[in-house]
C-alpha positions as CSV (number, residue, x, y, z in Angstrom):
1,M,33.6,14.6,-24.5
2,R,34.3,12.0,-21.3
3,Y,32.5,9.1,-21.1
4,I,30.6,8.9,-17.5
5,H,29.8,6.0,-16.1
6,T,26.1,4.9,-15.0
7,I,25.8,2.5,-12.4
8,K,23.9,-0.2,-14.1
9,R,20.4,0.4,-11.6
10,I,20.5,3.9,-12.0
11,R,19.7,3.5,-15.6
12,Q,17.5,1.0,-14.8
13,H,15.1,3.0,-12.6
14,K,15.7,0.8,-9.5
15,T,18.1,3.0,-7.1
16,N,18.0,5.5,-5.3
17,Y,21.7,5.2,-3.8
18,R,21.8,8.4,-2.3
19,K,18.0,7.3,-0.4
20,R,19.6,3.7,0.0
21,A,22.8,5.4,2.3
22,A,20.7,7.2,4.4
23,I,18.6,4.1,5.3
24,L,22.4,1.9,5.4
25,V,23.5,4.7,8.0
26,G,21.3,5.4,9.6
27,R,20.3,1.1,10.1
28,N,17.1,1.9,9.8
29,Q,14.5,-0.9,8.9
30,F,12.2,0.8,5.7
31,I,8.9,0.1,4.2
32,T,9.0,-0.4,0.6
33,I,5.2,-0.1,-1.3
34,K,4.8,-1.3,-4.8
35,I,1.3,-0.6,-6.5
36,T,0.6,-2.2,-10.2
37,N,-2.4,-2.4,-12.2
38,Q,-3.6,-4.6,-10.3
39,N,-2.2,-5.5,-6.8
40,I,-0.6,-3.6,-3.8
41,M,2.4,-5.1,-2.5
42,T,4.2,-3.6,0.7
43,R,6.8,-4.5,2.7
44,L,9.2,-3.6,6.3
45,L,12.1,-4.4,5.7
46,I,16.1,-4.4,6.9
47,P,19.2,-3.9,5.6
48,D,22.0,-6.5,6.3
49,I,25.2,-7.4,4.0
50,K,23.9,-10.2,2.7
51,G,20.4,-8.6,1.3
52,D,17.5,-6.7,2.5
53,K,15.3,-9.1,4.6
54,V,11.6,-8.7,4.7
55,L,10.5,-8.5,7.9
56,V,6.2,-8.4,7.8
57,S,4.2,-8.3,4.3
58,A,1.6,-7.2,3.1
59,H,-0.7,-7.7,-0.4
60,S,-3.9,-6.1,-1.2
61,R,-5.0,-10.0,-2.2
62,E,-5.3,-10.3,1.7
63,L,-8.2,-8.9,1.9
64,A,-10.7,-10.2,-0.3
65,K,-9.4,-13.6,2.3
66,Q,-10.5,-10.6,5.1
67,G,-13.7,-10.1,3.4
68,W,-13.1,-7.5,0.8
69,N,-15.3,-7.3,-2.6
70,G,-14.0,-4.0,-3.6
71,S,-10.8,-2.9,-6.4
72,L,-7.5,-4.7,-5.0
73,N,-5.5,-1.8,-6.5
74,S,-8.1,1.6,-5.9
75,L,-6.9,4.3,-2.8
76,P,-9.3,2.9,0.1
77,A,-7.0,-0.4,-1.5
78,C,-4.3,1.1,-1.0
79,Y,-4.8,2.3,2.9
80,L,-6.7,-0.7,3.8
81,T,-3.0,-2.7,3.1
82,G,-1.6,0.0,4.5
83,I,-3.7,-0.4,7.6
84,L,-2.8,-4.2,7.5
85,L,0.6,-4.3,7.2
86,G,0.6,-1.7,9.8
87,S,-1.4,-4.3,11.7
88,K,0.7,-7.0,11.1
89,C,4.3,-5.0,12.5
90,I,2.4,-3.8,15.5
91,K,1.7,-7.3,16.5
92,K,5.0,-8.5,16.1
93,N,6.4,-5.2,18.1
94,Y,7.9,-3.4,15.2
95,K,6.5,0.5,15.7
96,R,9.2,2.4,13.4
97,A,10.8,2.8,9.8
98,V,11.4,5.3,7.5
99,L,9.7,5.1,3.6
100,Y,11.8,4.3,0.8
101,I,10.5,4.5,-2.7
102,G,13.6,4.7,-4.8
103,M,13.1,6.2,-8.1
104,N,9.5,5.9,-8.3
105,P,7.4,9.3,-7.8
106,Y,5.3,9.3,-4.5
107,T,1.4,9.0,-5.8
108,S,-2.3,9.5,-3.8
109,R,-1.2,5.2,-3.5
110,V,1.2,4.9,-2.7
111,A,0.4,8.1,0.0
112,A,-3.2,6.0,0.4
113,C,-1.6,3.2,1.6
114,L,1.7,5.1,3.5
115,K,-1.5,7.2,5.2
116,G,-2.8,3.3,6.9
117,I,1.0,1.8,8.0
118,I,0.7,5.4,10.5
119,E,-3.1,5.5,11.5
120,A,-2.4,1.5,12.4
121,G,0.7,2.5,14.7
122,V,3.5,2.3,13.1
123,H,5.8,5.8,13.0
124,V,6.8,6.5,9.6
125,P,7.6,10.4,9.2
126,A,5.5,11.7,6.6
127,S,3.4,15.1,6.2
128,E,0.1,15.3,6.9
129,D,-0.2,17.6,4.0
130,S,0.4,14.9,1.5
131,F,-1.7,13.1,2.3
132,P,-5.4,12.5,0.2
133,E,-8.6,14.0,2.1
134,Q,-10.2,11.1,4.4
135,D,-13.5,11.0,2.3
136,R,-11.7,9.3,-0.9
137,L,-9.5,7.2,1.3
138,D,-13.3,5.5,2.2
139,G,-14.6,5.2,-0.9
140,I,-17.3,8.3,-0.8
141,H,-16.0,9.7,-4.5
142,I,-16.8,5.8,-5.9
143,A,-20.5,6.0,-3.6
144,E,-21.7,9.3,-4.6
145,Y,-20.2,8.5,-8.6
146,A,-22.4,5.4,-8.4
147,K,-25.6,6.9,-7.6
148,L,-25.0,9.7,-10.3
149,L,-25.0,6.1,-12.4
150,Q,-28.3,4.6,-10.8
151,E,-30.3,6.7,-13.9
152,D,-28.0,5.0,-16.4
153,K,-29.1,0.9,-15.5
154,S,-26.3,0.2,-18.4
155,K,-23.5,2.2,-18.2
156,Y,-23.9,1.7,-14.1
157,E,-23.4,-1.9,-14.5
158,S,-20.6,-1.8,-17.1
159,R,-18.5,0.7,-14.8
160,F,-19.3,-1.6,-11.8
161,S,-19.4,-5.0,-12.8
162,T,-16.7,-6.9,-11.0
163,L,-17.9,-5.1,-7.9
164,L,-21.7,-6.2,-7.9
165,K,-20.2,-9.2,-9.0
166,N,-18.7,-9.7,-6.1
167,G,-21.8,-8.6,-4.2
168,L,-21.0,-5.4,-3.3
169,K,-22.9,-2.4,-4.6
170,P,-20.6,0.7,-4.9
171,E,-23.2,3.2,-2.7
172,D,-21.9,0.8,0.3
173,Y,-18.4,1.4,-0.1
174,P,-17.8,3.2,2.6
175,N,-19.2,1.1,5.2
176,H,-17.7,-1.1,3.0
177,V,-14.2,0.2,3.8
178,Q,-15.2,0.9,7.5
179,K,-16.2,-2.3,8.2
180,L,-12.6,-3.7,7.6
181,K,-11.0,-1.3,9.0
182,D,-11.8,-1.7,12.0
183,D,-11.7,-5.4,11.8
184,L,-8.1,-4.8,10.4
185,M,-7.1,-2.0,13.2
186,K,-8.4,-5.0,16.4
187,G,-5.3,-7.5,14.1
188,T,-8.3,-9.8,13.8
189,F,-6.8,-11.2,10.1
190,A,-5.1,-14.6,8.9
191,N,-1.5,-13.8,9.3
192,S,0.5,-14.4,6.2
193,P,4.0,-16.2,6.4
194,S,6.5,-13.2,5.0
195,T,8.7,-14.6,2.2
196,A,12.2,-13.5,1.6
197,T,13.6,-11.9,-1.4
198,D,16.4,-10.1,-3.1
199,E,17.4,-7.0,-3.4
200,D,16.2,-6.5,-6.9
201,E,13.1,-6.6,-6.3
202,V,12.6,-4.7,-2.6
203,G,15.0,-2.4,-3.6
204,K,13.3,-0.5,-6.1
């Protein structure tokens, strides 16, 4: 049996070289979206011979600085983080990009973040059918679930303990999302400096 060598970054599920080649050949600015169990990070980058350069970045932790009291990795948080990145891009006159997710799957949370970026004014090729329903992006499903749990006070307080601690009633989630969305779309947010990083982290 003949041994076939596989590039290390493919074995580690870090880089899709076909997609990377398309980005390099097209000289496109590209967007990465990384979602963990606690946070969301999204960036606009441009490929460079010395490594990808970060042009703009946004992190869900920044939402808290803008008055956000909800979860930092929920569907609405992904959507708002996308709007934050998109608004920053437009402010710096970056209006076009492509999405690069490497070896990672295109999940509903990735789609929610991308939807926010596009709504903020950045042109990114994408199908509208791939985005979650607007009700879910606005957190209406969270508010409806909270109303169902109101009869069981202990379960209600346990399930939404973090929100209640932050001073947010889960029934008010849609209004809270809309308020922050309006502020971000207006560009009324504190600018956070982008920090460059190596391709090992941004090229996944």
